[in-house]
N, C-alpha and C positions, 0 to 999 in steps of 0.2 A: 384661680385655685378655689375650690369649693370650701366654704367655711364649715367647720365641724359644729353641729348643733347638738347640745346636750339635751337629751330627753330621757324619760323613764325607760324607753325601749333600748337606748344605748348604754344605760347604766349597768356596769358589771357587778355581778354578785360574787364577791371574792372572800367574804368574811368567814364562811364556813360555819356560821351560826346565825340564826334568824336575827337575834339582837344586834350582832355586829354588822350585818348587812343593813340594818335599819340605821345604825349610827353613821354608816357610810353614805347616807343620802345627802351629804354635804361634800362638795368638791372645791377646793381641798381644805383640809384642816390646817395646813401650813400657810397657804395664801388663798383666802376665800375667793372663789371664782363663781360658784354656782350652788344654789340650794334647790334640790329637786322637790322639796315640799313647800311650795309657796301658797297653795290653796288646798282646801280639804279634798277636792277631787284628785289631787296628786297623791294624797295619803291612800285613798281608795285604789287608785291606779297601781300604787306600789304593792299594796297587799294582794292585789290581783296578780301582779307580776311574779310574786314569790310563792303563789299557789295557796294563799290563805282564803281567797274568795273565788268562787266560781263566777264566770262572767255575768250570768243572770242576776246573781245577788249583788255584784258590784254595780251593775246598772241600776238596780233598785235603790241602793244606798245613795248613789249619785243623784238620783231623782229626789230622794228625801232631803238631801243636803241643799239642793236648789230651792226647795220649798221652805227651808228653815235655815237661812244662811247665817244668822247670828249664832245659833247653837253650833253649827258646823265650824264657824270661824273660831269659836271659843275652844272647841275640841281640837282644832289644829294647833292653837297656841299651847295647849297642854301637851299635845303630841310632840311638839318641838322642844318643850321644856324637858320632857322625859328623855328625848333623844340626847340632849346635852348632859343630863344627869348620867345616862349610861356611858356617854363618851368619857366623862370625868372618871367614873369608876374603873372602866376597863383600860383607859389610858394609864392610870396609876398602877393598875395590876400589871400591865405590860412592862412598865418600867421597874417593877419590884417595890414601888412605894407603898406606904401605908394608905389604906382607903379612908376617905373622909367619913367620920362618924355620922355627921348630919346627913350626908348623901346616902349612907347605908341605911339609916333609919327611914328615910323617905322610900327607898326601894323596898325595904321589908314591908312597909305599909301597902305599897302598890302590889307587891307580890302576893301578900295575904288576901287582898281584895280580888286579885285575879283568880287565885285558887278557889276562893269562896264562891265565885260566880261561874266556875268551871263545872264540867261534868266528866265522869270517868266512863270511857267507852272501851269495851273489850276488843282487843285485836290479837287474834291467834291465842297465844298462851299468856298474854299480859294485858294491862290496861294503859290507855293513853288519855291525856286531858284534852277535852274539846270545849268550845265555847259557842254560844249563839251570837254571832258577830253582827246581827242586824238589830239588836235590842236598843242600843243607844249609839251615838256618834263616837263615844269613848271606847266602845266594845272592841274596836279594831286593835287597840293597844294591848289588850290582855294577853294574847299569845306572845307578843314581843316582850312584855314584862316577865311573863312566865319563863321565857327562854333565858332572859338575863339572870333571873333568880337561880335557875337550874345550872347555868354555867358557873356562877359564883360559888355554888355549893359543890361543884365537882372538881376532881383533880385536873380536868381539862383546862382549868383557869390558867395553869402554868404554861399552856401552849399559846396563849393570846400574845400577839405581837402588834407593834405599831409601825407602819411603813415610814421610813425616814424621808421618803420623797414627798408624800402627800398627807401623812397622818392618818390614813385609813387603818382600821383594825382588822386583824385576820387571825385565824387559827393556823398555827404552824404544825401541820401533821406530817411533815417530812421525817424520814427515818432518823436522821441525825440532827434534827432541829436547826437546819441551816438556811431555811427560807428567810429571805430578808425583805423582799418587796411584796407589795400587795398583789401585783400582777406583772408578769414579764412583758405583757403587751403594752403597758404604759410606763410606770416608774422604772421597771427593770430595763426596758428598751431605751429610755432616756439616759439612764446611768451608763448603759453599754455604749451609747453614742458619745457621751461626754468623755468616757475613758478612751474611746477610739480617737477622738479629736486631740485629746491631751497627748497621747502617744505620737500622733502625727506631728504635732507642733514641737515635740521634744527631739525629733530627728534632725 
């Protein structure tokens, strides 16, 4: 039997928001099995996967990181700290708990810095925020932090849920707010199989 290998290519994007997909680069939150961000090149690869970076720019940043590994490693450490900060905030939000004031203060500072370094770009009849993502190794985090700030400031925050199977976060956009699992291909399928075996044993 072929062993399943976890890679960025196989990583599902089920969060429904950039910041939530970023938080979900750990599998799983319930029983730690795999971290998809173990080196800076993984962070670049993930931003490329979600469409933040065109392949040519991703390749250029990868090259810069190899030439300055110390700064790249420090940026990765900050990236993982921010990931855990976002997990704490949105996990509490999903459970209806009060958000930690210190965590909120940190995010407000990060969000303000991201906005300050962003640019407004006109798109049809409105503007969107964009960033120059190749300025520094930390620049890749700005769209993620911006996504987190925007979600916390919106009514959509009430739609954030945490999967009981793996702890991944996702936006429940179902009509009656009945979505329970991060994905029916993984946690949903495992739960269905458990219930099937339980019924079979009960006969």
